[in-house]
C-alpha positions in Angstrom: 0.0 0.0 0.0 1.4 3.4 -1.0 0.6 6.4 1.2 0.9 9.7 -0.7 0.8 13.1 1.1 0.1 16.1 -1.1 0.8 19.2 1.0 0.5 22.8 -0.1 2.2 24.1 -3.2 5.4 25.2 -1.4 6.3 21.7 -0.3 7.0 18.4 -2.2 5.0 15.2 -2.2 5.7 12.7 0.7 5.6 9.0 -0.2 5.7 6.0 2.1 5.2 2.4 1.2 3.6 0.0 3.7 4.0 -3.7 2.7 2.4 -6.7 4.3 4.3 -10.1 4.1 2.6 -12.5 1.8 2.8 -15.3 4.3 4.7 -16.1 7.4 7.6 -18.4 6.6 7.7 -22.0 7.8 4.0 -21.8 8.6 1.0 -23.2 6.6 -1.8 -21.1 5.2 -4.8 -21.0 7.5 -7.6 -23.4 6.3 -10.2 -20.6 6.0 -8.0 -18.7 3.6 -7.2 -21.9 1.6 -11.0 -22.7 1.2 -11.8 -19.2 0.0 -8.9 -19.2 -2.4 -10.1 -22.6 -3.8 -13.7 -21.3 -4.2 -12.5 -18.1 -5.9 -10.1 -19.7 -8.4 -11.4 -23.2 -9.0 -15.2 -22.9 -8.6 -15.9 -19.3 -9.8 -12.9 -19.2 -12.2 -11.8 -15.8 -11.1 -8.3 -14.3 -10.7 -6.3 -15.0 -7.6 -5.7 -11.9 -5.3 -2.3 -10.4 -5.1 -2.3 -10.4 -1.3 -3.5 -13.4 0.7 -4.5 -11.1 3.6 -7.6 -10.1 1.7 -9.2 -13.2 3.2 -8.6 -12.1 6.8 -11.5 -10.7 8.7 -9.5 -8.1 10.6 -7.3 -6.6 7.9 -9.2 -7.7 4.7 -10.6 -4.3 4.0 -7.2 -2.6 4.4 -5.5 -5.2 2.2 -7.8 -4.4 -0.7 -6.4 -0.8 -0.8 -3.3 -0.2 -3.0 -3.0 3.6 -2.6 -4.0 6.2 -0.1 -3.7 9.9 -1.1 -4.0 12.7 1.5 -4.9 15.7 -0.6 -4.5 18.6 1.9 -5.4 21.5 -0.5 -8.7 19.8 -1.4 -9.3 18.5 2.2 -10.1 15.0 1.1 -8.7 11.4 1.2 -8.6 9.4 -2.1 -8.5 5.6 -1.8 -7.6 3.4 -4.7 -8.7 -0.3 -4.5 -7.3 -3.4 -6.2 -10.1 -3.5 -8.8 -9.4 0.0 -10.1 -12.2 1.7 -8.2 -11.6 5.0 -6.3 -13.4 6.4 -3.3 -13.2 9.9 -1.8 -13.6 10.7 1.9 -13.6 14.1 3.6 -10.7 15.1 5.8 -11.3 16.5 9.3 -9.3 19.2 11.1 -7.4 16.7 13.4 -6.2 14.7 10.5 -5.0 17.9 8.8 -3.1 18.9 12.0 -1.3 15.6 12.1 -0.4 15.8 8.4 1.0 19.3 9.0 3.3 17.8 11.7 4.5 15.3 9.1 5.3 18.1 6.7 7.2 20.0 9.3 9.2 17.0 10.3 10.1 16.2 6.7 11.1 19.8 6.0 13.3 20.0 9.1 14.9 16.7 8.2 15.7 17.9 4.7 17.2 21.2 6.1 19.4 19.3 8.6 20.6 16.9 5.9 21.4 19.7 3.5 23.2 21.6 6.3 25.2 18.5 7.3 26.2 17.9 3.6 27.3 21.5 3.2 29.3 21.3 6.5 31.0 18.1 5.4 31.9 19.6 2.0 33.4 22.7 3.7 35.3 20.6 6.2 36.7 18.4 3.4 37.7 21.4 1.4 39.5 23.0 4.4 41.3 19.7 5.2 42.5 19.4 1.6 43.8 23.0 1.6 45.6 22.5 4.9 47.2 19.4 3.6 48.4 21.1 0.5 49.8 24.0 2.5 51.7 21.7 4.8 53.3 20.0 1.9 54.7 23.3 0.7 56.3 24.2 4.1 59.6 22.3 5.0 59.3 20.1 8.0 61.0 21.4 11.2 59.7 18.9 13.6 63.0 16.9 13.6 64.9 17.6 16.8 68.7 18.4 16.5 71.1 15.7 17.5 72.2 15.6 21.1 75.8 16.5 21.9 77.8 13.7 23.6 79.0 16.1 26.3 75.6 16.7 27.7 74.9 13.0 28.0 78.3 12.4 29.6 77.7 15.2 32.1 74.3 13.7 33.0 75.9 10.4 33.6 78.6 11.9 35.9 76.0 13.8 37.9 73.9 10.7 38.4 77.0 8.8 39.6 77.8 11.6 42.0 74.3 11.8 43.5 74.3 8.0 44.0 77.6 8.2 45.9 76.4 11.0 48.2 73.1 9.2 48.9 75.0 6.1 50.0 77.4 8.1 52.3 74.7 10.1 54.1 73.5 8.3 57.2 70.0 7.2 57.6 69.7 9.0 60.9 69.3 12.3 59.2 66.1 11.2 57.7 63.0 12.6 59.5 61.6 10.2 62.2 58.4 8.4 61.5 55.2 9.9 62.9 54.3 8.5 66.4 51.2 6.3 66.7 48.1 8.0 67.8 47.6 8.1 71.5 44.4 6.6 73.0 43.4 10.1 74.2 43.3 11.4 70.6 39.6 11.9 69.6 38.4 9.8 66.7 36.6 11.4 63.8 32.9 11.8 64.3 30.6 9.2 62.8 28.5 10.0 59.7 24.9 11.2 60.3 22.2 8.5 60.2 20.3 7.8 57.0 16.8 9.3 56.6 13.9 7.0 57.3 12.4 5.0 54.4 9.2 6.5 53.1 6.1 4.4 53.5 5.1 2.2 50.5 1.7 3.0 49.0 -0.7 0.1 48.5 -1.4 -1.1 45.0 -5.1 -0.2 45.1 -4.3 3.5 45.6 -5.6 5.5 42.6 -3.0 7.8 41.0 -3.8 10.9 39.1 -3.7 10.4 35.3 -0.8 11.9 33.5 -1.8 14.9 31.3 -1.7 14.1 27.6 -0.2 17.5 26.9 2.9 16.6 29.0 3.7 13.5 27.0 2.7 14.9 23.6 5.7 15.0 21.1 4.5 18.5 20.0 4.6 20.0 23.5 6.8 23.1 23.6 8.3 22.1 27.0 10.3 19.3 25.3 13.2 20.4 23.1 12.7 19.6 19.5 14.6 16.7 18.0 16.9 17.6 15.1 18.4 14.2 14.3 17.4 13.4 10.7 16.8 9.6 11.3 14.6 10.4 14.3 12.6 13.0 12.4 12.1 10.6 9.5 10.9 7.8 11.8 8.5 10.2 13.6 7.1 11.4 10.3 6.4 7.9 9.1 4.8 7.0 12.5 2.6 10.1 12.4 1.5 9.3 8.8 0.5 5.7 9.7 -1.2 7.0 12.8 -3.3 9.5 10.8 -4.3 6.6 8.4 -5.2 4.4 11.4 -7.2 6.9 13.4 -9.0 8.9 10.8 -9.3 6.9 7.5 -9.9 3.3 8.6 -13.0 4.2 10.8 -14.5 6.3 8.0 -13.8 3.6 5.5 -15.5 1.0 7.7 -18.5 3.2 8.2 -19.0 3.8 4.4 -18.3 0.1 3.4 -20.2 -2.6 5.3 -18.2 -5.7 6.1 -18.2 -8.5 3.5 -15.9 -11.3 2.5 -13.5 -10.9 -0.4 -15.5 -13.2 -2.6 -18.8 -11.3 -2.0 -17.0 -8.0 -2.4 -15.6 -9.1 -5.8 -19.1 -10.4 -7.0 -20.8 -7.2 -6.0 -18.2 -5.1 -7.8 -18.6 -7.2 -10.9 -22.4 -6.8 -10.7 -22.1 -3.0 -10.3 -19.6 -2.8 -13.2 -22.0 -4.8 -15.4 -24.9 -2.6 -14.5 -23.0 0.5 -15.3 -21.9 -0.9 -18.7 -25.5 -1.7 -19.5 -26.6 1.8 -18.7 -23.9 3.3 -20.9 -25.0 0.9 -23.7 -28.6 2.0 -23.3 -27.6 5.7 -23.4 -25.6 5.1 -26.6 -28.5 3.3 -28.3 -31.2 5.8 -27.1 -30.9 8.2 -30.1 -31.5 5.4 -32.6 -34.5 4.1 -30.6 -36.0 7.6 -30.6 -35.6 7.9 -34.4 -37.0 4.4 -34.9 -40.0 5.3 -32.8 -40.6 8.5 -34.8 -40.3 6.6 -38.1 -42.7 4.0 -36.9 -45.2 6.6 -35.7 -45.2 8.4 -39.0 -45.6 5.1 -40.8 -48.5 4.1 -38.7 -50.2 7.5 -39.2 -49.8 7.2 -43.0 -51.3 3.7 -42.9 -54.3 5.0 -40.9 -54.9 7.8 -43.3 -54.6 5.5 -46.3 -57.1 3.1 -44.7 -59.4 5.9 -43.8 -59.4 7.2 -47.5 -60.1 3.7 -48.8 -62.9 3.2 -46.4 -64.4 6.6 -47.3 -64.4 5.8 -51.0 -66.0 2.4 -50.5 -68.8 4.0 -48.4 -69.4 6.7 -51.0 -69.5 4.1 -53.7 -72.0 2.1 -51.7 -74.2 5.1 -51.0 -74.2 6.2 -54.7 -76.8 4.5 -56.8 -77.4 4.8 -60.5 -80.6 6.7 -61.5 -83.6 4.6 -62.4 -84.6 4.8 -66.1 
């Protein structure tokens, strides 16, 4: 199923594809679905559906839809079914508000991605320029060689210090600190811990959390600017708008029926519409034929009336007696 969001003229179209798995791997098809598929293909000789989920009672109506278009400028939702039929539903204000949030998230995500790309390009250009400039300047990081006199002097000093340290008696070192006397006061003990608060019972009723506090559009929370998070939130909001505002209206306009009954009803409706179109196309010829038949019958009546009148006058006329 393809979800298409058409915002105002200043923004582009948002597309999102929702796909259902054809069948769960390593699991057999449910018997009810198999029976309906056999009745549809073997008994009625009709085409097999593209999605096996059309036989499901819970998601069968959703699986028959191949495209959902949210037309914000016209304030309507256009649904496209697998048989080529389309249906239009009005869009309420809450749905439009959710779709506006989707548009804002997509716009912010695109801005962040373009800003990140421009920053990466500028950073790479600056790195390339710094590398090129460092290649032009001679390297001065190599340290000059050490003179042998300094190293020899350091060795002599270290030997002298070792001799002095060996000759100095250990008594000159500071005496160790005496052990603490028993009269020395010990450090004070830490303060006692605060008492544990009482545990509330399970049946105590808590006040419900306000919905405005946990709403993602609340101004108290800082806006998220990470492009992957914005993209996922836009998709989730789009699916939520479809689930909360389109599916209930679709269920109210279309009463529940199985896929086979739905296909047969659509075929009957299509046949009736084709017959009406055929009647409309043949209607001018029928009117002309009716007019021609009427003039023909009127001429015949007039001709018959003239013949009858001549016969009556001939009967009434008598030859004069001699």
